[in-house]
N, CA, C and O atoms as a CHARMM CRD file, in Angstrom:
* protein
*
  328
    1    1 UNK  N      0.81700  -0.85700  -0.28700 PROA 1      0.00000
    2    1 UNK  CA    -0.16100   0.02500  -0.10800 PROA 1      0.00000
    3    1 UNK  C      0.96200   1.06200   0.04100 PROA 1      0.00000
    4    1 UNK  O      1.93200   0.95100   0.79000 PROA 1      0.00000
    5    2 UNK  N      0.60900   2.39200  -1.02900 PROA 2      0.00000
    6    2 UNK  CA     1.27000   3.21500  -1.15700 PROA 2      0.00000
    7    2 UNK  C      0.91100   4.58300  -0.16100 PROA 2      0.00000
    8    2 UNK  O     -0.21400   5.05000   0.01500 PROA 2      0.00000
    9    3 UNK  N      1.88000   4.95800   0.28700 PROA 3      0.00000
   10    3 UNK  CA     1.93900   6.02800   1.90100 PROA 3      0.00000
   11    3 UNK  C      0.98100   7.00500   0.79600 PROA 3      0.00000
   12    3 UNK  O      0.85500   6.95400  -0.42700 PROA 3      0.00000
   13    4 UNK  N      0.41800   7.85100   1.79000 PROA 4      0.00000
   14    4 UNK  CA    -0.65400   9.29700   0.86900 PROA 4      0.00000
   15    4 UNK  C      0.37000  10.74900   1.66500 PROA 4      0.00000
   16    4 UNK  O      0.69800  11.08000   2.80500 PROA 4      0.00000
   17    5 UNK  N      0.53100  11.16900   0.51900 PROA 5      0.00000
   18    5 UNK  CA     1.19000  12.41100   0.24600 PROA 5      0.00000
   19    5 UNK  C      1.16800  13.67600   0.12400 PROA 5      0.00000
   20    5 UNK  O      1.00300  14.00700  -1.05000 PROA 5      0.00000
   21    6 UNK  N      1.29400  14.80500   1.07200 PROA 6      0.00000
   22    6 UNK  CA     0.51800  15.91200   1.36800 PROA 6      0.00000
   23    6 UNK  C      1.34400  16.87000   0.79900 PROA 6      0.00000
   24    6 UNK  O      2.54500  16.95200   1.05700 PROA 6      0.00000
   25    7 UNK  N      0.64700  17.72100  -0.09200 PROA 7      0.00000
   26    7 UNK  CA     1.36200  18.88900  -0.45800 PROA 7      0.00000
   27    7 UNK  C      0.81900  20.20800   0.02300 PROA 7      0.00000
   28    7 UNK  O     -0.40900  20.28200   0.05900 PROA 7      0.00000
   29    8 UNK  N      1.39100  21.08100   0.33400 PROA 8      0.00000
   30    8 UNK  CA     0.77900  22.77300   1.05000 PROA 8      0.00000
   31    8 UNK  C      1.50200  23.63600  -0.20200 PROA 8      0.00000
   32    8 UNK  O      2.65800  23.68300  -0.62300 PROA 8      0.00000
   33    9 UNK  N      0.14100  24.34800  -0.61700 PROA 9      0.00000
   34    9 UNK  CA     0.91800  25.68000  -1.99900 PROA 9      0.00000
   35    9 UNK  C      0.52700  26.38800  -1.19100 PROA 9      0.00000
   36    9 UNK  O     -0.55200  26.11000  -0.66900 PROA 9      0.00000
   37   10 UNK  N      1.35200  27.74400  -0.71700 PROA 10     0.00000
   38   10 UNK  CA     1.03500  28.89800  -0.41700 PROA 10     0.00000
   39   10 UNK  C      0.92800  29.61900  -1.18900 PROA 10     0.00000
   40   10 UNK  O      1.88500  29.90900  -1.90700 PROA 10     0.00000
   41   11 UNK  N     -0.53100  30.29500  -1.36200 PROA 11     0.00000
   42   11 UNK  CA    -0.66400  31.52600  -2.34300 PROA 11     0.00000
   43   11 UNK  C     -1.50500  31.09600  -3.82900 PROA 11     0.00000
   44   11 UNK  O     -1.16900  30.54800  -4.87800 PROA 11     0.00000
   45   12 UNK  N     -2.64300  31.60900  -3.33500 PROA 12     0.00000
   46   12 UNK  CA    -3.39000  31.02200  -4.71600 PROA 12     0.00000
   47   12 UNK  C     -3.42500  31.56400  -5.83400 PROA 12     0.00000
   48   12 UNK  O     -4.29800  31.18900  -6.61800 PROA 12     0.00000
   49   13 UNK  N     -2.54900  32.53400  -6.20600 PROA 13     0.00000
   50   13 UNK  CA    -2.72400  33.54100  -7.22100 PROA 13     0.00000
   51   13 UNK  C     -1.81900  32.70600  -8.75000 PROA 13     0.00000
   52   13 UNK  O     -1.78700  31.47700  -8.82400 PROA 13     0.00000
   53   14 UNK  N     -1.23600  33.49600  -9.71100 PROA 14     0.00000
   54   14 UNK  CA    -1.61400  32.51300 -11.12600 PROA 14     0.00000
   55   14 UNK  C     -0.51100  31.68600 -10.79700 PROA 14     0.00000
   56   14 UNK  O     -0.75900  30.63300 -11.38500 PROA 14     0.00000
   57   15 UNK  N      0.84400  31.52200 -10.04000 PROA 15     0.00000
   58   15 UNK  CA     1.41800  30.65600  -9.71700 PROA 15     0.00000
   59   15 UNK  C      0.78600  29.32600  -9.26700 PROA 15     0.00000
   60   15 UNK  O      0.65100  28.30300  -9.93900 PROA 15     0.00000
   61   16 UNK  N      0.41100  29.56200  -7.93800 PROA 16     0.00000
   62   16 UNK  CA    -0.08000  28.52500  -7.25500 PROA 16     0.00000
   63   16 UNK  C     -1.28400  27.87100  -7.60200 PROA 16     0.00000
   64   16 UNK  O     -1.61200  26.77400  -7.14900 PROA 16     0.00000
   65   17 UNK  N     -1.99200  28.58800  -8.46400 PROA 17     0.00000
   66   17 UNK  CA    -2.99800  28.11700  -9.25800 PROA 17     0.00000
   67   17 UNK  C     -2.80300  27.04600 -10.55400 PROA 17     0.00000
   68   17 UNK  O     -3.47600  26.17400 -11.10500 PROA 17     0.00000
   69   18 UNK  N     -1.59300  27.59700 -10.68300 PROA 18     0.00000
   70   18 UNK  CA    -1.03100  26.48100 -12.16800 PROA 18     0.00000
   71   18 UNK  C     -0.44300  25.31500 -11.24900 PROA 18     0.00000
   72   18 UNK  O     -0.63500  24.11300 -11.43600 PROA 18     0.00000
   73   19 UNK  N      0.10100  25.73000 -10.50400 PROA 19     0.00000
   74   19 UNK  CA     0.97800  24.60700  -9.61300 PROA 19     0.00000
   75   19 UNK  C      0.13400  23.33600  -9.03100 PROA 19     0.00000
   76   19 UNK  O      0.61300  22.20600  -8.93000 PROA 19     0.00000
   77   20 UNK  N     -1.28500  23.71900  -8.64200 PROA 20     0.00000
   78   20 UNK  CA    -2.31800  23.41000  -8.07500 PROA 20     0.00000
   79   20 UNK  C     -2.53900  22.29300  -9.30900 PROA 20     0.00000
   80   20 UNK  O     -2.41300  21.07400  -9.19500 PROA 20     0.00000
   81   21 UNK  N     -2.96100  23.15700 -10.70800 PROA 21     0.00000
   82   21 UNK  CA    -3.50300  22.16900 -11.63700 PROA 21     0.00000
   83   21 UNK  C     -2.72900  21.22000 -12.15700 PROA 21     0.00000
   84   21 UNK  O     -3.18900  20.12700 -12.48900 PROA 21     0.00000
   85   22 UNK  N     -1.30800  21.58400 -12.29800 PROA 22     0.00000
   86   22 UNK  CA    -0.13500  20.83800 -13.15500 PROA 22     0.00000
   87   22 UNK  C     -0.18200  19.40000 -12.16800 PROA 22     0.00000
   88   22 UNK  O     -0.12600  18.30100 -12.71900 PROA 22     0.00000
   89   23 UNK  N     -0.31200  19.54800 -10.33200 PROA 23     0.00000
   90   23 UNK  CA     0.06800  18.60400  -9.84600 PROA 23     0.00000
   91   23 UNK  C     -1.23100  17.76300  -9.89300 PROA 23     0.00000
   92   23 UNK  O     -1.00300  16.55600  -9.81400 PROA 23     0.00000
   93   24 UNK  N     -2.52900  18.09900 -10.00300 PROA 24     0.00000
   94   24 UNK  CA    -3.38500  17.54300 -10.26200 PROA 24     0.00000
   95   24 UNK  C     -3.66800  16.45800 -11.12000 PROA 24     0.00000
   96   24 UNK  O     -4.16100  15.35200 -10.89800 PROA 24     0.00000
   97   25 UNK  N     -3.11400  17.18400 -12.48900 PROA 25     0.00000
   98   25 UNK  CA    -2.87700  16.66400 -14.02500 PROA 25     0.00000
   99   25 UNK  C     -2.06500  15.41700 -13.99500 PROA 25     0.00000
  100   25 UNK  O     -2.43300  14.31000 -14.38900 PROA 25     0.00000
  101   26 UNK  N     -0.70800  15.79300 -13.38400 PROA 26     0.00000
  102   26 UNK  CA     0.19600  14.21700 -13.14000 PROA 26     0.00000
  103   26 UNK  C     -0.27800  13.69800 -12.43500 PROA 26     0.00000
  104   26 UNK  O     -0.67800  12.71000 -13.05100 PROA 26     0.00000
  105   27 UNK  N     -0.70700  13.56900 -11.05700 PROA 27     0.00000
  106   27 UNK  CA    -1.21300  13.07400 -10.09600 PROA 27     0.00000
  107   27 UNK  C     -2.26600  11.75300 -11.10100 PROA 27     0.00000
  108   27 UNK  O     -2.26800  10.52300 -11.14300 PROA 27     0.00000
  109   28 UNK  N     -2.96200  12.72400 -11.70400 PROA 28     0.00000
  110   28 UNK  CA    -3.94200  11.25900 -12.86200 PROA 28     0.00000
  111   28 UNK  C     -3.41600  10.76200 -13.65800 PROA 28     0.00000
  112   28 UNK  O     -3.71400   9.59800 -13.92600 PROA 28     0.00000
  113   29 UNK  N     -2.43400  11.42200 -14.35500 PROA 29     0.00000
  114   29 UNK  CA    -1.63000  10.98400 -15.44600 PROA 29     0.00000
  115   29 UNK  C     -1.14300   9.44000 -14.85100 PROA 29     0.00000
  116   29 UNK  O     -1.34000   8.36500 -15.41800 PROA 29     0.00000
  117   30 UNK  N     -0.33000   9.70000 -13.31500 PROA 30     0.00000
  118   30 UNK  CA     0.48600   8.69600 -13.21300 PROA 30     0.00000
  119   30 UNK  C     -0.30800   7.65400 -11.73400 PROA 30     0.00000
  120   30 UNK  O      0.24400   7.02400 -10.83200 PROA 30     0.00000
  121   31 UNK  N     -1.61700   7.84700 -12.01900 PROA 31     0.00000
  122   31 UNK  CA    -2.58200   7.13300 -11.42600 PROA 31     0.00000
  123   31 UNK  C     -2.35800   7.04100  -9.98400 PROA 31     0.00000
  124   31 UNK  O     -2.54900   5.98400  -9.38200 PROA 31     0.00000
  125   32 UNK  N     -1.93100   8.18400  -9.36800 PROA 32     0.00000
  126   32 UNK  CA    -1.69900   8.16600  -8.00700 PROA 32     0.00000
  127   32 UNK  C     -2.62600   9.08900  -7.20200 PROA 32     0.00000
  128   32 UNK  O     -2.56000   9.16800  -5.97600 PROA 32     0.00000
  129   33 UNK  N     -3.54600   9.82500  -8.00100 PROA 33     0.00000
  130   33 UNK  CA    -4.33100  10.70200  -7.24800 PROA 33     0.00000
  131   33 UNK  C     -5.14300  10.18200  -5.84200 PROA 33     0.00000
  132   33 UNK  O     -5.42300  11.15200  -5.13800 PROA 33     0.00000
  133   34 UNK  N     -5.46300   9.24600  -5.42800 PROA 34     0.00000
  134   34 UNK  CA    -5.80500   8.33300  -4.30600 PROA 34     0.00000
  135   34 UNK  C     -4.84500   8.88700  -3.22700 PROA 34     0.00000
  136   34 UNK  O     -5.33500   9.30200  -2.17600 PROA 34     0.00000
  137   35 UNK  N     -3.37700   8.92200  -3.44000 PROA 35     0.00000
  138   35 UNK  CA    -2.28800   9.28700  -2.60600 PROA 35     0.00000
  139   35 UNK  C     -1.83200  10.31100  -2.40000 PROA 35     0.00000
  140   35 UNK  O     -0.71800  10.40900  -1.88500 PROA 35     0.00000
  141   36 UNK  N     -2.58800  11.40000  -2.75500 PROA 36     0.00000
  142   36 UNK  CA    -2.28400  12.78500  -3.05800 PROA 36     0.00000
  143   36 UNK  C     -3.12100  13.84500  -2.35300 PROA 36     0.00000
  144   36 UNK  O     -4.25500  13.91700  -2.82800 PROA 36     0.00000
  145   37 UNK  N     -2.88900  14.64200  -1.40600 PROA 37     0.00000
  146   37 UNK  CA    -3.87800  15.27300  -0.63800 PROA 37     0.00000
  147   37 UNK  C     -2.93400  16.59300  -0.99900 PROA 37     0.00000
  148   37 UNK  O     -1.74100  16.71000  -0.71800 PROA 37     0.00000
  149   38 UNK  N     -3.88300  17.68800  -1.78900 PROA 38     0.00000
  150   38 UNK  CA    -3.19400  18.90800  -1.89900 PROA 38     0.00000
  151   38 UNK  C     -3.87200  19.95700  -0.89300 PROA 38     0.00000
  152   38 UNK  O     -5.01400  19.63700  -0.56500 PROA 38     0.00000
  153   39 UNK  N     -3.28400  21.39500  -0.22800 PROA 39     0.00000
  154   39 UNK  CA    -4.13100  21.82400   0.14600 PROA 39     0.00000
  155   39 UNK  C     -3.30100  23.43900  -0.23700 PROA 39     0.00000
  156   39 UNK  O     -2.16400  23.84100   0.00800 PROA 39     0.00000
  157   40 UNK  N     -4.45300  24.05600  -0.92000 PROA 40     0.00000
  158   40 UNK  CA    -3.92000  25.34700  -1.33300 PROA 40     0.00000
  159   40 UNK  C     -4.43200  26.20700  -0.20100 PROA 40     0.00000
  160   40 UNK  O     -5.48600  25.89600   0.35400 PROA 40     0.00000
  161   41 UNK  N     -3.75600  27.25300   0.16500 PROA 41     0.00000
  162   41 UNK  CA    -3.61000  28.16300   1.11800 PROA 41     0.00000
  163   41 UNK  C     -3.44500  29.93600   0.34300 PROA 41     0.00000
  164   41 UNK  O     -2.43400  30.40100  -0.18500 PROA 41     0.00000
  165   42 UNK  N     -4.84100  30.63400   0.52900 PROA 42     0.00000
  166   42 UNK  CA    -4.99900  31.71600  -0.17900 PROA 42     0.00000
  167   42 UNK  C     -5.75300  32.57500   1.17600 PROA 42     0.00000
  168   42 UNK  O     -6.59900  32.13300   1.95300 PROA 42     0.00000
  169   43 UNK  N     -5.13300  33.92000   1.14700 PROA 43     0.00000
  170   43 UNK  CA    -5.93400  34.58200   1.98000 PROA 43     0.00000
  171   43 UNK  C     -7.12600  35.23100   1.48400 PROA 43     0.00000
  172   43 UNK  O     -8.17500  35.15100   2.12400 PROA 43     0.00000
  173   44 UNK  N     -7.04400  35.90500   0.32800 PROA 44     0.00000
  174   44 UNK  CA    -8.48600  36.32200  -0.32300 PROA 44     0.00000
  175   44 UNK  C     -9.18700  35.31600  -0.55200 PROA 44     0.00000
  176   44 UNK  O     -8.91300  34.13500  -0.33700 PROA 44     0.00000
  177   45 UNK  N    -10.32400  35.87300  -1.09800 PROA 45     0.00000
  178   45 UNK  CA   -11.64400  35.12800  -1.43900 PROA 45     0.00000
  179   45 UNK  C    -11.35600  34.46900  -2.77000 PROA 45     0.00000
  180   45 UNK  O    -11.92900  33.41700  -3.05300 PROA 45     0.00000
  181   46 UNK  N    -10.45100  35.06700  -3.64600 PROA 46     0.00000
  182   46 UNK  CA   -10.63300  34.75900  -5.03000 PROA 46     0.00000
  183   46 UNK  C     -9.33100  34.28600  -5.17700 PROA 46     0.00000
  184   46 UNK  O     -8.37300  34.96200  -4.80300 PROA 46     0.00000
  185   47 UNK  N     -9.12400  32.45100  -6.02800 PROA 47     0.00000
  186   47 UNK  CA    -8.43600  31.79200  -5.96400 PROA 47     0.00000
  187   47 UNK  C     -7.74600  32.03600  -8.21600 PROA 47     0.00000
  188   47 UNK  O     -8.49200  32.46000  -9.09900 PROA 47     0.00000
  189   48 UNK  N     -6.66800  31.72000  -8.37300 PROA 48     0.00000
  190   48 UNK  CA    -6.54900  31.67300  -9.47400 PROA 48     0.00000
  191   48 UNK  C     -5.97700  32.96700 -10.23700 PROA 48     0.00000
  192   48 UNK  O     -5.71200  32.84700 -11.43300 PROA 48     0.00000
  193   49 UNK  N     -5.81500  33.95900  -9.71900 PROA 49     0.00000
  194   49 UNK  CA    -5.52300  35.18800 -10.82800 PROA 49     0.00000
  195   49 UNK  C     -5.22600  36.00900  -9.78000 PROA 49     0.00000
  196   49 UNK  O     -5.95800  36.35800  -8.85400 PROA 49     0.00000
  197   50 UNK  N     -3.71400  36.37900 -10.08100 PROA 50     0.00000
  198   50 UNK  CA    -2.84700  37.27600  -9.38800 PROA 50     0.00000
  199   50 UNK  C     -2.85700  38.40100  -9.75800 PROA 50     0.00000
  200   50 UNK  O     -3.81100  38.93900 -10.31900 PROA 50     0.00000
  201   51 UNK  N     -1.43700  39.09200  -9.41000 PROA 51     0.00000
  202   51 UNK  CA    -1.59400  40.80200 -10.22500 PROA 51     0.00000
  203   51 UNK  C     -1.44900  40.79700 -11.38800 PROA 51     0.00000
  204   51 UNK  O     -1.80300  41.81600 -11.98000 PROA 51     0.00000
  205   52 UNK  N     -0.92600  39.76200 -12.11300 PROA 52     0.00000
  206   52 UNK  CA    -0.58100  39.69400 -13.60200 PROA 52     0.00000
  207   52 UNK  C     -2.09000  39.34500 -14.41100 PROA 52     0.00000
  208   52 UNK  O     -2.27300  39.25100 -15.62500 PROA 52     0.00000
  209   53 UNK  N     -2.82500  39.23000 -13.58700 PROA 53     0.00000
  210   53 UNK  CA    -4.33200  38.45200 -14.39700 PROA 53     0.00000
  211   53 UNK  C     -5.51100  40.01700 -13.95400 PROA 53     0.00000
  212   53 UNK  O     -6.65300  39.95400 -14.40800 PROA 53     0.00000
  213   54 UNK  N     -5.15700  41.17500 -13.17600 PROA 54     0.00000
  214   54 UNK  CA    -5.99400  41.91300 -12.93800 PROA 54     0.00000
  215   54 UNK  C     -5.97300  43.06200 -14.15800 PROA 54     0.00000
  216   54 UNK  O     -5.29500  43.04500 -15.18500 PROA 54     0.00000
  217   55 UNK  N     -6.81300  43.93600 -13.76300 PROA 55     0.00000
  218   55 UNK  CA    -7.32900  45.08700 -14.60500 PROA 55     0.00000
  219   55 UNK  C     -5.88800  45.77400 -14.72000 PROA 55     0.00000
  220   55 UNK  O     -5.04500  45.48800 -13.87100 PROA 55     0.00000
  221   56 UNK  N     -5.63100  46.53300 -15.58900 PROA 56     0.00000
  222   56 UNK  CA    -4.49100  47.42000 -15.74100 PROA 56     0.00000
  223   56 UNK  C     -4.33900  48.34000 -14.79200 PROA 56     0.00000
  224   56 UNK  O     -5.26500  49.13000 -14.61000 PROA 56     0.00000
  225   57 UNK  N     -3.28400  48.41800 -14.08800 PROA 57     0.00000
  226   57 UNK  CA    -2.81900  49.37100 -13.11500 PROA 57     0.00000
  227   57 UNK  C     -1.16200  49.99000 -13.46900 PROA 57     0.00000
  228   57 UNK  O     -0.28800  49.37600 -14.08100 PROA 57     0.00000
  229   58 UNK  N     -1.06900  51.30700 -12.90900 PROA 58     0.00000
  230   58 UNK  CA    -0.12600  51.81000 -13.48700 PROA 58     0.00000
  231   58 UNK  C      0.93000  51.41300 -12.90500 PROA 58     0.00000
  232   58 UNK  O      2.01700  51.95900 -13.09600 PROA 58     0.00000
  233   59 UNK  N      0.72000  50.17800 -11.93700 PROA 59     0.00000
  234   59 UNK  CA     2.38600  50.16700 -11.11300 PROA 59     0.00000
  235   59 UNK  C      2.23200  48.10700 -12.06000 PROA 59     0.00000
  236   59 UNK  O      3.22200  47.39100 -11.91100 PROA 59     0.00000
  237   60 UNK  N      1.48400  47.74800 -12.55600 PROA 60     0.00000
  238   60 UNK  CA     1.77300  46.38600 -13.00400 PROA 60     0.00000
  239   60 UNK  C      1.54200  46.08300 -14.91800 PROA 60     0.00000
  240   60 UNK  O      0.93400  45.31300 -15.66100 PROA 60     0.00000
  241   61 UNK  N      2.56800  47.37600 -15.00900 PROA 61     0.00000
  242   61 UNK  CA     2.74700  47.23500 -16.71200 PROA 61     0.00000
  243   61 UNK  C      2.99700  45.89200 -17.40900 PROA 61     0.00000
  244   61 UNK  O      4.07400  45.35900 -17.14300 PROA 61     0.00000
  245   62 UNK  N      2.01800  45.13900 -18.42200 PROA 62     0.00000
  246   62 UNK  CA     2.45300  44.01800 -19.09100 PROA 62     0.00000
  247   62 UNK  C      2.44500  44.10600 -20.83200 PROA 62     0.00000
  248   62 UNK  O      1.68200  44.94300 -21.31400 PROA 62     0.00000
  249   63 UNK  N      3.00600  43.53700 -21.47300 PROA 63     0.00000
  250   63 UNK  CA     3.06600  44.11100 -22.93300 PROA 63     0.00000
  251   63 UNK  C      1.50200  43.01900 -23.38100 PROA 63     0.00000
  252   63 UNK  O      1.61700  42.47600 -24.47900 PROA 63     0.00000
  253   64 UNK  N      0.78500  42.85700 -22.97200 PROA 64     0.00000
  254   64 UNK  CA    -0.35200  41.95700 -23.29600 PROA 64     0.00000
  255   64 UNK  C     -1.64300  42.15300 -22.53900 PROA 64     0.00000
  256   64 UNK  O     -1.53800  42.65100 -21.41800 PROA 64     0.00000
  257   65 UNK  N     -2.63300  41.89400 -22.90300 PROA 65     0.00000
  258   65 UNK  CA    -3.89100  42.00700 -22.53400 PROA 65     0.00000
  259   65 UNK  C     -4.24000  41.10900 -21.26500 PROA 65     0.00000
  260   65 UNK  O     -4.24500  39.92600 -21.60300 PROA 65     0.00000
  261   66 UNK  N     -4.45600  41.23800 -20.26900 PROA 66     0.00000
  262   66 UNK  CA    -4.68600  40.04100 -19.27500 PROA 66     0.00000
  263   66 UNK  C     -5.70800  39.05100 -19.81200 PROA 66     0.00000
  264   66 UNK  O     -5.44700  37.93600 -19.35900 PROA 66     0.00000
  265   67 UNK  N     -6.53900  39.04200 -20.43300 PROA 67     0.00000
  266   67 UNK  CA    -7.69600  38.04500 -20.97200 PROA 67     0.00000
  267   67 UNK  C     -7.28500  37.46800 -22.36800 PROA 67     0.00000
  268   67 UNK  O     -8.06700  36.95400 -23.16700 PROA 67     0.00000
  269   68 UNK  N     -5.72500  37.65700 -22.56700 PROA 68     0.00000
  270   68 UNK  CA    -5.46500  36.62500 -23.41100 PROA 68     0.00000
  271   68 UNK  C     -3.85500  35.72100 -22.77300 PROA 68     0.00000
  272   68 UNK  O     -2.99200  35.12500 -23.41800 PROA 68     0.00000
  273   69 UNK  N     -4.00900  36.01200 -21.03100 PROA 69     0.00000
  274   69 UNK  CA    -3.08900  34.95700 -20.77000 PROA 69     0.00000
  275   69 UNK  C     -3.51600  33.87300 -20.12000 PROA 69     0.00000
  276   69 UNK  O     -4.72800  33.84400 -19.90800 PROA 69     0.00000
  277   70 UNK  N     -2.82400  32.89700 -19.70900 PROA 70     0.00000
  278   70 UNK  CA    -3.28100  32.17400 -18.70300 PROA 70     0.00000
  279   70 UNK  C     -2.02800  31.35600 -18.34900 PROA 70     0.00000
  280   70 UNK  O     -1.10000  31.18700 -19.14000 PROA 70     0.00000
  281   71 UNK  N     -2.07500  30.84900 -17.06500 PROA 71     0.00000
  282   71 UNK  CA    -1.23500  29.80300 -15.97800 PROA 71     0.00000
  283   71 UNK  C     -0.97400  28.44700 -16.57100 PROA 71     0.00000
  284   71 UNK  O     -0.08200  27.65000 -16.28200 PROA 71     0.00000
  285   72 UNK  N     -2.12500  28.32900 -17.63600 PROA 72     0.00000
  286   72 UNK  CA    -2.20900  26.55100 -18.11500 PROA 72     0.00000
  287   72 UNK  C     -1.91300  26.76600 -19.70000 PROA 72     0.00000
  288   72 UNK  O     -2.49900  27.43000 -20.55500 PROA 72     0.00000
  289   73 UNK  N     -0.69700  25.88200 -19.74300 PROA 73     0.00000
  290   73 UNK  CA    -0.07100  26.06700 -21.08000 PROA 73     0.00000
  291   73 UNK  C     -1.11900  25.37200 -22.25500 PROA 73     0.00000
  292   73 UNK  O     -1.51800  24.21000 -22.17600 PROA 73     0.00000
  293   74 UNK  N     -1.42900  26.18400 -23.19700 PROA 74     0.00000
  294   74 UNK  CA    -2.24400  25.87300 -24.10000 PROA 74     0.00000
  295   74 UNK  C     -3.62300  26.27900 -24.26400 PROA 74     0.00000
  296   74 UNK  O     -4.26800  26.01000 -25.27700 PROA 74     0.00000
  297   75 UNK  N     -4.29300  27.22400 -22.82100 PROA 75     0.00000
  298   75 UNK  CA    -5.37600  28.01000 -22.88700 PROA 75     0.00000
  299   75 UNK  C     -4.92300  29.34400 -22.97600 PROA 75     0.00000
  300   75 UNK  O     -3.84500  29.74800 -22.54000 PROA 75     0.00000
  301   76 UNK  N     -5.94300  30.13800 -23.66200 PROA 76     0.00000
  302   76 UNK  CA    -5.52900  31.53000 -24.14800 PROA 76     0.00000
  303   76 UNK  C     -5.92000  32.45300 -23.21800 PROA 76     0.00000
  304   76 UNK  O     -5.48300  33.60200 -23.29100 PROA 76     0.00000
  305   77 UNK  N     -6.89800  32.02800 -22.10600 PROA 77     0.00000
  306   77 UNK  CA    -7.30300  32.66700 -21.38200 PROA 77     0.00000
  307   77 UNK  C     -7.34000  31.81400 -19.89600 PROA 77     0.00000
  308   77 UNK  O     -7.27200  30.59200 -19.76100 PROA 77     0.00000
  309   78 UNK  N     -7.48600  32.97300 -18.69900 PROA 78     0.00000
  310   78 UNK  CA    -7.27400  32.00000 -16.97400 PROA 78     0.00000
  311   78 UNK  C     -8.43200  31.38800 -17.00600 PROA 78     0.00000
  312   78 UNK  O     -9.55200  31.82900 -17.26400 PROA 78     0.00000
  313   79 UNK  N     -8.03500  30.22400 -16.69200 PROA 79     0.00000
  314   79 UNK  CA    -9.42500  29.43100 -16.22000 PROA 79     0.00000
  315   79 UNK  C    -10.19000  29.78100 -15.22800 PROA 79     0.00000
  316   79 UNK  O     -9.63500  30.59100 -14.48500 PROA 79     0.00000
  317   80 UNK  N    -11.53300  29.41000 -14.84200 PROA 80     0.00000
  318   80 UNK  CA   -12.43100  29.77300 -14.03800 PROA 80     0.00000
  319   80 UNK  C    -12.45100  28.69500 -13.23200 PROA 80     0.00000
  320   80 UNK  O    -13.57200  28.75400 -12.72800 PROA 80     0.00000
  321   81 UNK  N    -12.01500  27.93400 -12.88300 PROA 81     0.00000
  322   81 UNK  CA   -12.02400  26.71600 -12.47200 PROA 81     0.00000
  323   81 UNK  C    -11.92800  26.76800 -10.78400 PROA 81     0.00000
  324   81 UNK  O    -12.68500  26.39100  -9.88900 PROA 81     0.00000
  325   82 UNK  N    -10.65600  27.40600 -10.81200 PROA 82     0.00000
  326   82 UNK  CA   -10.03900  27.49800  -9.07400 PROA 82     0.00000
  327   82 UNK  C    -11.17700  28.26400  -8.36900 PROA 82     0.00000
  328   82 UNK  O    -11.10200  28.51200  -7.16600 PROA 82     0.00000
C-alpha cells in the first residue's frame, strides 16, 4: 500500500493555481490521485488570478492584455475553475 503524500501550496495566485492544476493533472496521469492530498492556502476569497491577471494598473504594466494570458499551457484565457 502506497503512503499518502501531502502537498501544501502557499498562495492561490497565478503561480499557485498553475502548480495546483499541474499537480492534479500529473497525479491523474501517473494514477496516484488517491495517494495525494493538496492544500491550497490563499488569504483572499479569489483563487487563480494574481496581479498579472487583474485589470491594468499603473504599477503592473504588461506587454499583453490580461484576458489573453493563462497559467495553463495551451489555454488562451485564465481558467475559471479555481
